[in-house]
N, C-alpha and C positions, 0 to 999 in steps of 0.2 A: 738863208744860206743852206747849202746842202749838208745834210748830216750823214746820209747813207752812202754817198758815192762822190769821190773827188772827180771834178771835170777839169781838163786842161784844154785851153783854147790856144791855137797857134795861127799866126798869119802866114800864108804862103806868099813870100815876098815877090816872086816873079809873076804873080797872078792876083786878081782881086778876090781872093778867097780866104775865108776864115774857117778853120776846121776845128771840130770839137772831139776830144778823145776822153776815154775814161782813164783814171789812175794817174800815177806819177811814176817816175823812174824810167825804165827801159822802154823806149818808143815801140819796140817790137812786141811788147806785151800789152800795149794799149788797144782798146777796141775803138774803132771809128764810130762816132755817135751822130755827128751832124756836120753840115757844111753850109756856109752862107756866102753869097756873092755880093760883096760891097767894096767900094773904092777905098774907103778909109773908115776910121772909127766913128767920125761924125755921121756918115751915111748909115753905118751899121746901127748906131743908137737911134737915129731917126726912123729907121725902118722897122725895128723890132716891135713897137707897140701896135703897129698896123698889120701885122702878119696874119694871114688866114691859113689855117692848116687843113690840108686835104684829108678829111676824116675817113673817107671810104677807101683809101689806099691800103694795100696789103700791109700787115704788121711790119714786114721787113723794111719798108721804105715809105715814108710820108713826105710830101712836098710842102714847102712854105711858099705862099704867093703874097705879093704885095697887093695894095688896094687896086692897082691897075690890072691885076690878074697875071702879072709877070712872075714866073717861077724864080725865086731868089734863094732857095735853100732846100735841103732835104735832111731828113732825120731817119737814121736806122733804128730799128727796135732794139733796145737793150733793157733787160729785165730791171724792174724797180726804178726806171728813169722816166720822168714825164716830160712833156714838151715845156712846161713851166720851168723845170729844173735846168733844162738846156738854155732857155732864153735868159733866165736869171744869171747863169754862169757867163754867158756872152756879154750881157749888159755890164756885169761887174768887171770883166776883162777890158771891155772897150772904155769904160770910164777911167779905169786905172791907167791904161795906155795914153789916154788923152791928157791926164795929169802929168805923166812923164814927158810927153812931147811939149806941153805948155810950160 
């Protein structure tokens, strides 16, 4: 669980996108951290363990690829935030959403 920074995950309902932001409260004050392209929570959860991160990308933006080499997400550099923090937050969100839907 994150101790140093709260992450908020939101589904963009009119697109197959999940966006990750820092902080709570006023959306205008949140920093955009990452975005994932998935049809639903099941696909999101299935995809996460297999992601490959583009390590040589500039610090500002790194891309996530699935095992077929398809770009399925991106992460902006935010100080003190690791790729694992982002993936953990997204998994937690997706599992909680699945339970609500079920």
